[in-house]
N, C-alpha and C positions, 0 to 999 in steps of 0.2 A: 591425434588432434592436429588440425592445420593451424595457420596463422590466425590470430585473433586481433582485430583492429577496431578501435573506437573512432567514429567519425563525428566531428563537431564542425559547426560553422556559425557565424553571425552571433557571437556571444554578446557583443555590444556593451561590454563592461558590466554585465549582469553576473557578478560573482556569486550571489546567493543561488541563482539558477544553475550556474556551473557546479556549485557544491552539491546541489541535489542530484546531479548526475554522478559526481564522484562518490557520493554516499551509496548509490544503488549499483554503480558500475565502477569499482575502484580502478584507478589508473594502473596499479600493479598487476592487474589481471590481463593486460593487453601487451602484445608484442610491439604494436605501434599505436600512437594516437595522432590523428590527422585533424588539422583545423584549417578550414577554407577561407579564413579572413573575416574582416569586420569584427575584430576582437574587442574594439573599444568604441566609445561614443554612445550616448543616450542613457544608459544606466551609469551611475556615478561611482563605479568601483574599478577604474582603469588599472591602478597599481596592483591591486590584489589579483586581478585577472591575468595581467602580463607576467606577474611573478609566478603564478601557478603554471602557466604555459612553459615558462623558462625552466622551472624546477623539474617539471615532469618530462622535459626533453620532447615536447610536442612538436611535430613537424607542421609548422605554421607558415602561412603565406599572408600577403597583404590584401585587404579588401579596400573598397573605395573610401570608407570612413577613415581607415587607418592612414591612407595616403594623404587625406586632407589634414589630418593632425600633423603629419610629417611636414607638410607645407607650412603650417603655423610655426612649427619648431625651427624651420629654416628661414623664417621671416618673410615667407611668400603669402600671397593672397589667393582666394578662390571665389568664383562667382556663385556657385550653387552649393548648398541651399542659400536662398536669398532672405528667407524669413528670419527675423531677429531671434525668435524663440527656438529655431533650429541651430543657428550659428553659435549661440551661446553654449550649446551642448558640446560643440567642438572646442571652443576657446577654453571652457572650463576644464575639459579633459586634458588639453595640452598643458594648462597651468598646474595641474595636479601631479603630472608625471615626475617620478624621481629620475635622477641621472642614469641609473642603471636601467630603468625601464625605457627611457628615451633611446639608449644605445641598443637595447634589445629590439625595439620597434624599427629602428633604422637598419638593423641587420637583416630584416626579412625581405624575401623576394616576392615577385608577383605570381610565380608559379613554381611548382616542384614536380619531380618525377621520382618514383620509387621503382626499383627493380627487385621483385620479390622472388627469392629462391624457394621453391616448393619441395625440393628434394636434396639429397646429399650428392647426387651426381651432377656434374656441370654440363648438362645437356640443355639445348635450347628449349625443349618442351617442358623443362622444369622451372622456367622463368615466366613471370607475368610482369607487365609494365602497368603501373598505376599512376595516372596523371592527376595532379591536384591544381584546381583552378578556382577563381572566385566566381566570375560570371559564367564563362564558357571557354572552351579551348581556343575559340576564335576571337573573343573580345572580353576584356576584363569587366565591362559593364553590361554584358548581355544577360537578360533574364531568361532562364529556362524554367518553365513551370511544368507541373504534371499535365497541364492542358496544352502545352506547346506541341504543335503537329509533329507526328513521327517523322515526317519528311525532313524537318530541320535537324533532328537527331541523326538521321541517316547522312545528311550532308556533313555534319561534324565528324561522323564515323569515317567517312571517306578520306578525310584528311588527318586522321588520328593514327598514331603509332602505338597507342595505349590499348590494353585489354580492358582496363577499368578507368572510368573518368568520374572523379568526385568533384562536385561544385557546390557553391552556396548561393548567396546574393538574393535569391527569390524568396527565401524563408518558407519554402514549400517542399515537404518531404516527398520523395518518389524513388523508385528503382525501375528502370526500363532496360530491356535488352534488345538492342536494335543493331542490325548488321554485325552481330557477334560481339558487340561491345556493351559492357555494363555501364549505364549512366546512373549515378547515385547522387541524391541531394539529401543530407540528413535533417534538413529543416533548420530552424534557428534556436540556438540554446536560449538566448536572452530576449527575443522580441518576436514571438509568433503573432501573426495578424489574423488568425482564423477564428477569433472569439474565444479561444482557450489559451490562457496565459502560460500553461505548463511548458516547461523546457522540452525541446525536441533534440534528438540525436539519433544515431544509428550505429549498429554493430555489424561488422563485416567479417565473415569467417571464410577463409580461403584454404583449400587443399588441392591436391593434384586432380581431384575428381569433382570438386564442388566449389561454387561461389554462392554464398548465402548471405542475404541482407535482412536485418531485422530493425524496424524503426521503433523508437521508444518515446514516451512522453512522461515526464515526472513533474509533479507539483512542487513548488518551492514557496518560501515565505515572501510573497509579493510585498507585504507591508514593510519589510526591511528596505526594499528599494524605494518605496514611497516615502518612508521616514527620512532616508538619506537625501532624496531629492528636495524635500521640504527643508531639511537642515541646511543644505547648500544653497537654498533660495533660488532653485532652478524653476523653470516654467511649470505651473500646476497641471497643464494639460498632459504632461508625461505621467503624472500619478494616475490619471484616468486611463491612459493608454495601457499602462502595465496592469492595472486592475482588470481591464476588460479584454486584454489580449487583442487589441485592434489598433490600426494605424488611423489617427484622427487628424493629422495635419500634413 
């Protein structure tokens, strides 16, 4: 059996959704767990989410929501989002964070690279490079969808030294092989926008002969998120969004 890797992204503080994945795909079954950022903001479980990522030694990077929370922690401001109902989701998240979780968040980088050894011999052909990005290898905020033209992926491939590129940000699951490079998005753990609220993730199996990707969707107790939003007196529109699995603002 080759390497077994769990791919996560865009958890957005949705700990119940994350635990639905842990229940079906236990962390202990994987050689690596990779998280492409936007770990917090919008669902109100930031501490539980960051603690799990830290305890499980997940290879995590920063997403755009994470970076804005860091700005708040540093006493800085940001222009977008401008709507009050969105900004409060950032400020409430920052206010909740424990000191340990603040430090963990501040320790994360914008991108990472793994060099994977597929054999016991130290030969070049036994290694694969896996790049971890939030938006794309070219831009932290770039959206790559399953409908993005293949020409764009080929442009990214031309400038890539990675054999596998894993991204998030678009909340859209896909696996494309273009110019010899595997482009993978596991979808969003905590905020899918396709009308199905189920948590999304992917598993990646790598051997010296095979790179295989499987996407998964798991249902979770959405009402736990709704109840916490209401308890924390956060905007009601997010209750509707989580119930419907849609972006409404």
